C-alpha atoms as a printed R data frame, in Angstrom:
    type eleno elety resid chain resno       x       y       z
1   ATOM     1    CA   MET     A     1   0.047   0.070  -0.010
2   ATOM     2    CA   ASN     A     2   1.550   3.219  -1.099
3   ATOM     3    CA   LEU     A     3  -0.395   6.371  -0.403
4   ATOM     4    CA   LEU     A     4   2.379   8.934   0.040
5   ATOM     5    CA   ASP     A     5   1.422  10.642  -3.270
6   ATOM     6    CA   LEU     A     6  -2.237  10.902  -2.325
7   ATOM     7    CA   GLU     A     7  -1.307  12.309   1.019
8   ATOM     8    CA   LEU     A     8   0.984  14.879  -0.586
9   ATOM     9    CA   ILE     A     9  -1.628  15.813  -3.285
10  ATOM    10    CA   LEU     A    10  -4.365  16.204  -0.581
11  ATOM    11    CA   VAL     A    11  -2.182  18.502   1.570
12  ATOM    12    CA   THR     A    12  -1.067  20.426  -1.427
13  ATOM    13    CA   LEU     A    13  -4.659  21.056  -2.729
14  ATOM    14    CA   THR     A    14  -5.890  21.977   0.693
15  ATOM    15    CA   VAL     A    15  -3.113  24.477   1.347
16  ATOM    16    CA   VAL     A    16  -3.346  26.025  -2.245
17  ATOM    17    CA   SER     A    17  -7.156  26.411  -2.156
18  ATOM    18    CA   GLY     A    18  -7.029  27.916   1.268
19  ATOM    19    CA   LEU     A    19  -4.356  30.372   0.277
20  ATOM    20    CA   ILE     A    20  -6.295  31.404  -2.797
21  ATOM    21    CA   TRP     A    21  -9.398  31.943  -0.807
22  ATOM    22    CA   LEU     A    22  -7.629  33.825   1.985
23  ATOM    23    CA   GLY     A    23  -5.604  35.976  -0.476
24  ATOM    24    CA   TYR     A    24  -8.674  36.995  -2.321
25  ATOM    25    CA   TRP     A    25 -10.481  37.882   0.927
26  ATOM    26    CA   LEU     A    26  -7.502  39.988   2.191
27  ATOM    27    CA   LYS     A    27  -7.421  41.770  -1.068
28  ATOM    28    CA   THR     A    28 -11.075  42.664  -1.302
29  ATOM    29    CA   ARG     A    29 -12.222  42.848   2.279
30  ATOM    30    CA   LYS     A    30 -12.290  46.625   2.250
31  ATOM    31    CA   GLN     A    31 -13.972  46.848  -1.147
32  ATOM    32    CA   PRO     A    32 -17.742  46.585  -1.990
33  ATOM    33    CA   PRO     A    33 -18.763  42.925  -2.600
34  ATOM    34    CA   ALA     A    34 -18.205  41.969  -6.170
35  ATOM    35    CA   LYS     A    35 -21.030  40.650  -8.286
36  ATOM    36    CA   THR     A    36 -18.866  37.865  -9.453
37  ATOM    37    CA   GLU     A    37 -15.707  36.368  -8.300
38  ATOM    38    CA   PRO     A    38 -12.793  34.936 -10.356
39  ATOM    39    CA   ILE     A    39 -13.564  31.372 -11.312
40  ATOM    40    CA   ILE     A    40 -10.424  30.054  -9.528
41  ATOM    41    CA   VAL     A    41 -11.570  31.824  -6.264
42  ATOM    42    CA   ASP     A    42 -15.034  30.261  -6.691
43  ATOM    43    CA   TYR     A    43 -13.510  26.787  -7.034
44  ATOM    44    CA   ALA     A    44 -11.229  27.468  -4.031
45  ATOM    45    CA   LYS     A    45 -14.092  28.525  -1.818
46  ATOM    46    CA   SER     A    46 -16.027  25.526  -2.824
47  ATOM    47    CA   PHE     A    47 -13.355  22.847  -2.419
48  ATOM    48    CA   PHE     A    48 -11.327  24.090   0.502
49  ATOM    49    CA   PRO     A    49 -13.796  23.167   3.254
50  ATOM    50    CA   VAL     A    50 -14.294  19.701   1.783
51  ATOM    51    CA   LEU     A    51 -10.612  19.156   1.349
52  ATOM    52    CA   LEU     A    52  -9.926  20.339   4.875
53  ATOM    53    CA   VAL     A    53 -12.398  17.936   6.408
54  ATOM    54    CA   VAL     A    54 -11.148  15.012   4.318
55  ATOM    55    CA   LEU     A    55  -7.579  15.866   5.316
56  ATOM    56    CA   VAL     A    56  -8.372  16.066   9.060
57  ATOM    57    CA   LEU     A    57 -10.344  12.839   9.060
58  ATOM    58    CA   ARG     A    58  -7.797  11.067   7.085
59  ATOM    59    CA   SER     A    59  -4.774  12.380   8.911
60  ATOM    60    CA   PHE     A    60  -6.071  12.135  12.598
61  ATOM    61    CA   VAL     A    61  -9.175   9.944  12.696
62  ATOM    62    CA   MET     A    62  -9.582   7.239  10.107
63  ATOM    63    CA   GLU     A    63  -7.806   6.275   6.911
64  ATOM    64    CA   PRO     A    64  -8.912   3.761   4.181
65  ATOM    65    CA   PHE     A    65  -6.506   1.131   2.853
66  ATOM    66    CA   ARG     A    66  -6.876  -1.575   0.368
67  ATOM    67    CA   ILE     A    67  -5.193  -5.038   1.069
68  ATOM    68    CA   PRO     A    68  -2.902  -5.853  -1.916
69  ATOM    69    CA   SER     A    69  -1.506  -9.212  -0.871
70  ATOM    70    CA   GLY     A    70  -2.293 -12.422   0.894
71  ATOM    71    CA   SER     A    71   0.196 -12.009   3.730
72  ATOM    72    CA   MET     A    72  -2.647 -11.555   6.322
73  ATOM    73    CA   LEU     A    73  -4.778 -14.562   5.096
74  ATOM    74    CA   PRO     A    74  -7.227 -15.727   6.394
75  ATOM    75    CA   THR     A    75  -7.814 -12.582   8.499
76  ATOM    76    CA   LEU     A    76  -7.645 -10.201   5.476
77  ATOM    77    CA   GLU     A    77  -8.013 -11.215   1.906
78  ATOM    78    CA   ILE     A    78  -6.618  -9.473  -1.282
79  ATOM    79    CA   GLY     A    79  -9.177  -6.740  -2.163
80  ATOM    80    CA   ASP     A    80 -10.386  -6.085   1.352
81  ATOM    81    CA   PHE     A    81 -10.852  -2.346   1.889
82  ATOM    82    CA   ILE     A    82 -10.282  -1.507   5.581
83  ATOM    83    CA   LEU     A    83 -10.443   1.417   7.835
84  ATOM    84    CA   VAL     A    84  -7.377   2.279  10.065
85  ATOM    85    CA   ASN     A    85  -7.761   4.120  13.293
86  ATOM    86    CA   LYS     A    86  -5.164   6.892  13.064
87  ATOM    87    CA   PHE     A    87  -5.865   7.937  16.661
88  ATOM    88    CA   ALA     A    88  -4.914   4.653  18.276
89  ATOM    89    CA   TYR     A    89  -1.122   5.025  18.360
90  ATOM    90    CA   GLY     A    90  -0.763   8.820  18.673
91  ATOM    91    CA   VAL     A    91  -1.718  11.882  16.707
92  ATOM    92    CA   ARG     A    92   0.836  12.535  13.969
93  ATOM    93    CA   LEU     A    93   1.246  15.391  11.524
94  ATOM    94    CA   PRO     A    94   0.645  14.528   7.845
95  ATOM    95    CA   LEU     A    95   3.727  14.171   5.587
96  ATOM    96    CA   VAL     A    96   6.261  14.681   8.353
97  ATOM    97    CA   HIS     A    97   4.617  12.002  10.620
98  ATOM    98    CA   ASN     A    98   5.868  13.716  13.903
99  ATOM    99    CA   LYS     A    99   3.830  12.698  16.860
100 ATOM   100    CA   VAL     A   100   2.183  15.622  18.544
101 ATOM   101    CA   MET     A   101  -0.053  13.765  21.043
102 ATOM   102    CA   GLU     A   102   0.171  10.473  22.936
103 ATOM   103    CA   THR     A   103  -3.054   8.445  22.673
104 ATOM   104    CA   GLY     A   104  -1.959   4.787  23.072
105 ATOM   105    CA   GLU     A   105   0.480   2.102  22.158
106 ATOM   106    CA   PRO     A   106   0.191  -1.145  20.026
107 ATOM   107    CA   LYS     A   107  -0.730  -4.216  22.009
108 ATOM   108    CA   VAL     A   108   0.246  -7.819  21.210
109 ATOM   109    CA   GLY     A   109  -2.316  -9.118  18.847
110 ATOM   110    CA   ASP     A   110  -3.234  -5.836  17.204
111 ATOM   111    CA   VAL     A   111  -3.402  -5.681  13.370
112 ATOM   112    CA   ALA     A   112  -1.237  -2.617  12.666
113 ATOM   113    CA   VAL     A   113  -0.419  -0.549   9.594
114 ATOM   114    CA   PHE     A   114   3.056   0.871   9.488
115 ATOM   115    CA   ARG     A   115   5.550   2.409   7.079
116 ATOM   116    CA   PHE     A   116   7.980  -0.242   5.901
117 ATOM   117    CA   PRO     A   117  11.257   0.370   7.565
118 ATOM   118    CA   GLN     A   118  13.268  -0.291   4.431
119 ATOM   119    CA   ASP     A   119  11.085   2.033   2.284
120 ATOM   120    CA   PRO     A   120   8.879   4.385   4.335
121 ATOM   121    CA   ASN     A   121   6.957   5.346   1.298
122 ATOM   122    CA   ILE     A   122   5.304   1.952   1.314
123 ATOM   123    CA   ASP     A   123   2.740   0.903   3.943
124 ATOM   124    CA   PHE     A   124   2.651  -2.564   5.326
125 ATOM   125    CA   ILE     A   125   0.006  -4.350   7.423
126 ATOM   126    CA   LYS     A   126   0.938  -7.147   9.972
127 ATOM   127    CA   ARG     A   127   0.019  -8.441  13.387
128 ATOM   128    CA   VAL     A   128   1.886  -7.176  16.416
129 ATOM   129    CA   ILE     A   129   3.598 -10.157  17.938
130 ATOM   130    CA   GLY     A   130   6.124  -8.533  20.269
131 ATOM   131    CA   VAL     A   131   6.336  -5.109  22.065
132 ATOM   132    CA   PRO     A   132   9.382  -3.613  23.702
133 ATOM   133    CA   GLY     A   133  10.981  -5.888  26.143
134 ATOM   134    CA   ASP     A   134   9.388  -9.101  24.764
135 ATOM   135    CA   ARG     A   135  11.453 -12.119  23.877
136 ATOM   136    CA   ILE     A   136  10.337 -13.789  20.695
137 ATOM   137    CA   THR     A   137  11.361 -17.336  19.860
138 ATOM   138    CA   ILE     A   138  10.408 -19.242  16.699
139 ATOM   139    CA   ASN     A   139  11.409 -22.861  16.351
140 ATOM   140    CA   ASP     A   140   9.926 -25.472  13.982
141 ATOM   141    CA   LYS     A   141   7.026 -23.059  13.240
142 ATOM   142    CA   VAL     A   142   6.185 -22.799  16.961
143 ATOM   143    CA   LEU     A   143   5.945 -19.197  18.222
144 ATOM   144    CA   SER     A   144   6.782 -18.391  21.854
145 ATOM   145    CA   VAL     A   145   6.527 -15.015  23.545
146 ATOM   146    CA   ASN     A   146   8.583 -14.607  26.737
147 ATOM   147    CA   GLY     A   147   9.291 -18.340  26.829
148 ATOM   148    CA   ILE     A   148   5.597 -19.365  26.589
149 ATOM   149    CA   PRO     A   149   4.470 -21.162  23.495
150 ATOM   150    CA   VAL     A   150   1.528 -19.317  21.878
151 ATOM   151    CA   GLU     A   151  -1.556 -21.579  22.193
152 ATOM   152    CA   ARG     A   152  -3.054 -22.767  18.819
153 ATOM   153    CA   VAL     A   153  -5.536 -25.338  17.845
154 ATOM   154    CA   GLU     A   154  -5.558 -26.925  14.347
155 ATOM   155    CA   LEU     A   155  -8.820 -26.325  12.378
156 ATOM   156    CA   GLY     A   156  -8.011 -28.411   9.252
157 ATOM   157    CA   ASP     A   157  -7.018 -27.557   5.739
158 ATOM   158    CA   TYR     A   158  -7.339 -24.155   4.249
159 ATOM   159    CA   ILE     A   159  -8.468 -24.139   0.554
160 ATOM   160    CA   PRO     A   160  -6.662 -21.440  -1.401
161 ATOM   161    CA   ILE     A   161  -9.008 -18.612  -2.583
162 ATOM   162    CA   PRO     A   162  -8.894 -17.328  -6.237
163 ATOM   163    CA   GLY     A   163  -6.249 -14.614  -6.660
164 ATOM   164    CA   GLY     A   164  -4.612 -15.463  -3.290
165 ATOM   165    CA   ASP     A   165  -0.846 -15.892  -2.549
166 ATOM   166    CA   GLN     A   166  -1.004 -19.507  -1.605
167 ATOM   167    CA   GLY     A   167  -0.513 -20.790  -5.141
168 ATOM   168    CA   ASP     A   168  -1.712 -24.479  -5.315
169 ATOM   169    CA   ASN     A   169  -0.598 -25.287  -1.828
170 ATOM   170    CA   VAL     A   170  -3.130 -26.263   0.805
171 ATOM   171    CA   ALA     A   171  -2.186 -24.686   4.075
172 ATOM   172    CA   LEU     A   172  -3.100 -25.778   7.577
173 ATOM   173    CA   ARG     A   173  -5.450 -23.416   9.444
174 ATOM   174    CA   PHE     A   174  -4.992 -22.824  13.142
175 ATOM   175    CA   LYS     A   175  -6.882 -20.852  15.829
176 ATOM   176    CA   GLU     A   176  -4.250 -18.950  17.647
177 ATOM   177    CA   THR     A   177  -4.699 -17.230  21.060
178 ATOM   178    CA   LEU     A   178  -2.433 -14.188  21.487
179 ATOM   179    CA   ASN     A   179  -2.684 -11.945  24.438
180 ATOM   180    CA   GLY     A   180  -6.057 -13.477  25.289
181 ATOM   181    CA   LYS     A   181  -7.587 -12.830  21.914
182 ATOM   182    CA   GLN     A   182  -8.187 -15.307  19.135
183 ATOM   183    CA   HIS     A   183  -7.537 -15.146  15.407
184 ATOM   184    CA   ASP     A   184  -6.813 -17.689  12.658
185 ATOM   185    CA   ILE     A   185  -3.429 -18.230  11.001
186 ATOM   186    CA   LEU     A   186  -2.066 -20.376   8.161
187 ATOM   187    CA   ILE     A   187   0.868 -22.648   8.287
188 ATOM   188    CA   ASP     A   188   2.409 -24.167   5.024
189 ATOM   189    CA   PRO     A   189   4.102 -27.394   5.934
190 ATOM   190    CA   ASN     A   190   5.950 -27.260   2.578
191 ATOM   191    CA   VAL     A   191   7.808 -24.098   3.467
192 ATOM   192    CA   PRO     A   192  10.828 -24.026   5.855
193 ATOM   193    CA   SER     A   193  10.611 -21.654   8.779
194 ATOM   194    CA   PRO     A   194  13.498 -19.548  10.137
195 ATOM   195    CA   ILE     A   195  14.703 -20.196  13.709
196 ATOM   196    CA   GLN     A   196  14.874 -17.146  15.768
197 ATOM   197    CA   ASP     A   197  15.534 -16.115  19.385
198 ATOM   198    CA   LEU     A   198  15.573 -12.328  19.951
199 ATOM   199    CA   MET     A   199  14.591  -9.533  22.224
200 ATOM   200    CA   VAL     A   200  12.416  -6.617  21.056
201 ATOM   201    CA   PRO     A   201  14.404  -3.408  21.732
202 ATOM   202    CA   ALA     A   202  12.836  -0.204  23.242
203 ATOM   203    CA   GLY     A   203  10.871   1.837  20.839
204 ATOM   204    CA   HIS     A   204  10.398  -1.062  18.347
205 ATOM   205    CA   TYR     A   205   7.852  -3.801  17.543
206 ATOM   206    CA   PHE     A   206   7.981  -7.286  16.050
207 ATOM   207    CA   MET     A   207   5.403  -7.934  13.392
208 ATOM   208    CA   MET     A   208   4.280 -11.000  11.556
209 ATOM   209    CA   GLY     A   209   1.596 -11.894   8.909
210 ATOM   210    CA   ASP     A   210  -1.154 -14.334   9.732
211 ATOM   211    CA   ASN     A   211  -0.172 -16.145   6.573
212 ATOM   212    CA   ARG     A   212   2.938 -17.250   8.382
213 ATOM   213    CA   ASP     A   213   4.894 -18.937   5.607
214 ATOM   214    CA   HIS     A   214   3.892 -16.441   2.914
215 ATOM   215    CA   SER     A   215   4.640 -13.151   4.651
216 ATOM   216    CA   ASN     A   216   7.460 -10.686   4.321
217 ATOM   217    CA   ASP     A   217   7.765  -9.502   7.871
218 ATOM   218    CA   SER     A   218  10.003  -8.862  10.935
219 ATOM   219    CA   ARG     A   219  11.508 -12.369  10.635
220 ATOM   220    CA   TYR     A   220  13.323 -11.246   7.558
221 ATOM   221    CA   TRP     A   221  13.876  -7.455   7.828
222 ATOM   222    CA   GLY     A   222  13.810  -6.682  11.556
223 ATOM   223    CA   PHE     A   223  11.785  -4.555  13.905
224 ATOM   224    CA   VAL     A   224   9.418  -1.652  13.132
225 ATOM   225    CA   PRO     A   225  10.398   1.630  14.911
226 ATOM   226    CA   GLU     A   226   7.659   3.339  16.849
227 ATOM   227    CA   GLU     A   227   7.894   6.403  14.585
228 ATOM   228    CA   ASN     A   228   6.827   4.228  11.525
229 ATOM   229    CA   LEU     A   229   3.438   3.390  12.991
230 ATOM   230    CA   VAL     A   230   0.401   4.494  11.106
231 ATOM   231    CA   GLY     A   231  -2.531   3.078  13.007
232 ATOM   232    CA   LYS     A   232  -4.644   0.048  14.058
233 ATOM   233    CA   ALA     A   233  -6.769  -1.740  11.467
234 ATOM   234    CA   VAL     A   234 -10.272  -1.967  12.928
235 ATOM   235    CA   PHE     A   235 -12.872  -2.583  10.174
236 ATOM   236    CA   VAL     A   236 -13.443  -4.188   6.733
237 ATOM   237    CA   TRP     A   237 -15.981  -2.018   4.875
238 ATOM   238    CA   LEU     A   238 -15.830  -3.500   1.423
239 ATOM   239    CA   HIS     A   239 -14.296  -6.367  -0.623
240 ATOM   240    CA   TRP     A   240 -13.402  -5.879  -4.223
241 ATOM   241    CA   ASN     A   241 -10.542  -7.700  -5.886
242 ATOM   242    CA   ILE     A   242 -10.586  -5.494  -8.850
243 ATOM   243    CA   GLY     A   243 -10.330  -7.489 -12.027
244 ATOM   244    CA   SER     A   244 -11.361 -10.747 -10.353
245 ATOM   245    CA   THR     A   245 -14.507 -10.081  -8.419
246 ATOM   246    CA   TRP     A   246 -17.451  -7.764  -8.104
247 ATOM   247    CA   PRO     A   247 -17.656  -5.497  -5.133
248 ATOM   248    CA   SER     A   248 -19.078  -7.277  -2.085
249 ATOM   249    CA   LEU     A   249 -20.255  -6.569   1.296
250 ATOM   250    CA   GLY     A   250 -20.012 -10.105   2.472
251 ATOM   251    CA   ARG     A   251 -16.837  -9.493   4.448
252 ATOM   252    CA   VAL     A   252 -17.921  -6.377   6.275
253 ATOM   253    CA   GLY     A   253 -17.118  -6.455   9.907
254 ATOM   254    CA   GLY     A   254 -14.468  -5.825  12.567
255 ATOM   255    CA   ILE     A   255 -10.940  -6.998  12.421
256 ATOM   256    CA   GLU     A   256  -9.767  -9.509  15.033
């Protein structure tokens, strides 16, 4: 998910339309009201309030994203349109992403959107597995947090969905309990798993996809710095794998 250009365009349009409107008002405030205004001013007055509201909502409240890959299967499918709570992990300024207000921190089990550490222009979505101070161990596909194996119960085979990232492989589906909350994950017995034993440093988070053997995550490129956090994924509001399916409301609901 790469929405930096959209954010830049939205900020630019809001600022430019606001400046045009303000400049015209300052220039004409002491003059009799004009019968007609320049068309560019008319457009600026019409669009600025709308752009400002969209910018505020998108930057500080909720932001929409589309899921482009199968790394979070079965929780999120390719083509899911989701809402991300931008208020959950601190209020940040658009473009510069500096935090200006503390509102909360990620918890183990959250599904979080963050800017990819190796390319901050790209947004990733994964599940929070470890917070600062946690010890994460992965051995033979068994995940342990602080020395305690994460509870999971096998549910049977997971049949790949059309357009998914599973290829022709049939993965095993498990019900995993993480931090007291349950969600489903996929394990592909045909894919080797890295062995890891590490401590999450201060100000960083360890992220993994629910599609455990088909996810590019912290096991391969490291921790996510706190300043890269975007928000918490909370709701699926539409499913549309463009080019493969029709828009559907069948998956509308909260994200566990």
